N, C-alpha and C positions, 0 to 999 in steps of 0.2 A: 589975498592970495590965492581964491580961487580964480579971480580975474589973470593973475599973474601967471597960473597956470594953465589955463585957456591960450592964454598968447603963448607962451613957450610950445604947448603943443601946435597952435597955428603954422609958427616958424620952422619947425620940425618936419611937421608935414611936405611944407611948400621946400625944405632943403632936398627933404628924399626924392619929391617929383622931379624936382630941377635937377639934381645932380646923379639920381639913379642910373640915365642912360648915358651919363658920362663915364659914372664907376663902371658899370656893366663892358663899357666900349673899352674900356683901360685893361679890364681884367683878361680881356681875350689875348691867349696867347699864339704872335702870329708866327706860321710854320713858313719856310721857303722852300718852294717844290722846281726843280727846275728841267726843260725839255729842250732839245735842238731844235724841235721842229716848229711850224707855223700855227695859228689856228684852225680846224677842222682836220689834223695831223691824226694818225691814230693813236700816237704818242699824247697828245694833248686830248681825245677824248676822254682819257683815262686819269689823265690830271683834274679835267674838270669834273667828272663823275666824282672822282676821291674827294674832291674840294666840295663838291654840293654834300654830299654824304657826312663827310665828317664836319662840316660846322653844323649841321642840323642835329645830327645824333649826339654832339658835347654842348648843346645847348648855348651854344655861341662863345664856349671856353674858347675853340681852337679857331682859328683864322689861317687861311692857307692864299700866299700871294704866289701867283703862278709866272715864273721866269722861262719866257717860250723865243722862238725865233732867234735863237744861239745868242739872247741878249748878254749870257752870262757865260759865254764861250761854249766851247764843240764839246761831244759826250765825254772825251777823255779830261777835258778840263773840267767838266758838271761833274765828274766820278772823283775828280780829286779835292773840288770843295765838298762832296759830301763826307769824302774819309776825314776831312778838317773839321766837319761840324759848320761850316760856313753857311752851307745851306743844309737844310735838315733830311731832305727830301730829293728823288728824280726818277725819271720814268727811261731809261736808256736802252739802245738796243743790243742785242745779247753781245755782238761780235767784239764792240773795244774792251769788255770785262776780261778776253784772255792774256791781254798783258798784265791786268791785276791780278787773276787767278785762274791756270791754268784750268781749270774742271768745269768751266765754263765752254770750253771746246769740246766737251761733249754732246750737248743739244745744237751745237753749229755744224756738227758733223755732216759730211754731204749727203744727200739720200738718204737719210736716215729714215725719216717718218713717211709713211705712203699716204697717210690723209691725217685729219685732225683729231680723230677718234683717237687713234694713236699718240698724238701730241699730248692732248689734254691726260690721255692714260697714264702716259711717260711723266708729263711736268707736276701734275696734281699727285701724284705718287711719290713712293720712298725715293726714287732718281733725282726728280725734283727736289725735293726737300731735303735731299742730302747737300745739290748744289747750293740751295739757298743757304742752308747752316754754314757750309764752307767758307762764305764770300764774310763771316766773320772772322776770319782769320786774316783778313787785309780792310777790315776797318767797315766793313756796311753789315749793316742789318737787311738781310731778305726777306722781302714782303710776300712778291707774290710775283707770277708772269702773266703779263698780258701781251698782245700779239701785234707782231711786225707784220708776219705773214710769209708764206712760200714765195723765194724770190725768183723773180723770171728775170732773162737775159733782155736787154735793148742794144741796140748799135743803128747805126746811121750808115753804113759802109756795104752790108749786103744780105740777105737770109739767111738763117744758120738753122739748118734741120738737125747736122751730126756735128759732133764735137771735131771733126776736122775742119769744121767750115768757121771754129772760133779761133782758128792760127792765127797767131800777129796781130789781133784786135785788141787796141788800148781801154784797158776796160777800168773804170773807177771801183776801187773797191774801198770800204772802212779801213778802218787804222785797226787791223786784224792780223795776226799771221796767218793764223788758220785761212782766213778768206782770200791771201794775197797764194798760198800755197795750193789752195783749191783753183783760182786761174792760171796759175804756174804750170799744172799737171796739167790743164786741159788745153796748153796750148796758147792761151792771150799773154800781154803784157798787163800786168797789174798794178794798177797805180794808184795807191792810197792818196786817197783825198778828203779834206774837212766836210762837212755840209754846209750851205747847199752847192750844187756844181751846176745848175741851170745855165749860165754864163760860159762855163767849160765844154758843155756839151754843143752850145750854141755856133762857138766860136772852132770848134774842131779841136780844141787841146786834148781832148780825150773820143773816140770813137763811140763808147758805149756806157753803161752800166747794168746794175744789178738789185733791184727791187722788189717789192710787192705790188700787188695794182693798185692798191689807191695810193702810192708813190706819184704813178703815172698820172692819175687824175689829180689829184690836188697839187702838184707840180708842175703840170700841164705837159710834160714829157712828149706829149703827141704832137706837139709844134716843132720839136727838134727831132725826134728819133722817129725813124723811119720802119724799122723792123722790131718786132716783140718775139720770141720763144720762149714757150713756157716749157720753161727748163724744171721748174719746182725744186731747183739744185738742192737749197737749205732751207730748212725749216728755221725763222727768224723770229725768237720771241724776243719783248722789252722782258727786262728785269728791272721792277721796279722794288726801288733800296731806299733805305733811312740810313743816316749815321748812326754809328756803332755808339759815339760818344753819347750823342743823344739819348737814341733809344733807353742805352744803362742810364740814363738819369730819371726814367719814367717811372711811375707806380704800376705796378700790374696792371690796374683797372684801364688805365689809359695804352700800355700796351697793346692789351686784348682791343681794346676801340677802334685804334690806330689800324693795326694789323687785319681787323674786319671789315674795315671801311677800304682799306687798299682791295683787299682780296676779293670785296664785290663789285667793285669799280672794275677790277682787270677781266672776270669773267663777264660783265656788264658787256664791255669791249671788245673782249673777244668775239661774242655773238654778234655784236654789230657790224665786226669788222667782215666776218664771212657770210653776213645775211646782203652784203651791198657787192660781193664781188661779181656775181653775174652780170650786174647792172651794170659795172665798171668795165667788165671785156667788151660790152655791147656799146658802150661809149666810146673806149678807145676804137674800137674799130671803125663805127662812125667818123671819127674825126679823124680816118684816113692811113691808122698805123696797120700794117700787113704783118700778121700775126700766125704764127706757127703754133697751131695747138698740139701737135702730134708730133716732137721730134722724137729722135732717135734715141731716146733715153738710156739704151744697153749702152751705146756707143761713149754717152759721158760716164757712165759708172763705172765702165772698164777702164776709162784713164783717173779715174781718181780711187780704184778698189787699192791702192797700195800705201794709203793714207793713213789708214789705221795702223801701220808698223812706222809712219814718220816720228823724228825725234818730239814733235809737236803733245803726243803720247805716249811718249815713255814714262813720264812718270809713275809708277807704280799705281797710286790711287788713281789717278786720271785714265790711267787705261785700264783698270779693273771695273772703274764706272762705265765706260766706253763699253765694253765687251756686255755688261749687263744691258745695257741700252739697244746695243746689236740685238740682242736674245730676245727681249720686249718687244723688237717691232720686226723680227722676220718674219 
């Protein structure tokens, strides 16, 4: 009997050692996270950091698979998949959200923020939290704001110093009614177009585009765009979201774990992005871009001043929050 027990114990130990890793691997829940950009981009930095933090903090209970480079669609299509819980998470530019929830237009309002200190005060405060909460009405759990950055204009036709110089330029914009309205007010010909747009710029289908500095570097726009103007016309956040369907299936402990991992990843990425901007600007100049660092911003502001009363902001809830944001950043 003793020998039989010993034999059974040995067999049990072998099974545990052999099957243990496989059981552990099977126990991991895979989460799908979508971004439209390629590795090295701002969105991907958030996604990679989140993956690292969550997998470590959950002791391997969760694994994160990142779908990048438009492999599962453009940003609007990624958001639709989040709504349906086809994928659980996404890091998406603020602009495309305004077709899902008009409240997001508040933080994309032109010339709202003067600097990143104001950005953090507003987005990490009650206004930002109200926007994240409101996204639940359209199927998203808003987790955090990471950063695309202040957007600047590039084009291949002429230097732009004043708003008058924008007239007639064919500028690519995101799938955002607000961004289209901004460039119409400035006298450009805004052309909504999904990402990426290198070929369209290279072939002259569009004259220019507007994006933060990291985009010019990572996507090598210095090869095909001669002029850049530091308009900083819109601060462009990323909104890091989860599927509300999936989120509501989680227990409170896992919700807290995932929320904290995304918030920490977003704060990490914001700092990383800002720390690199001086070197990016230097690189773009070295690559031959002609940069107007001090355009006549007042001329731009005047052209878009009436957007506050545009139909895009007529919803009482949206208008009230915009007034709060304008007061906070005065």
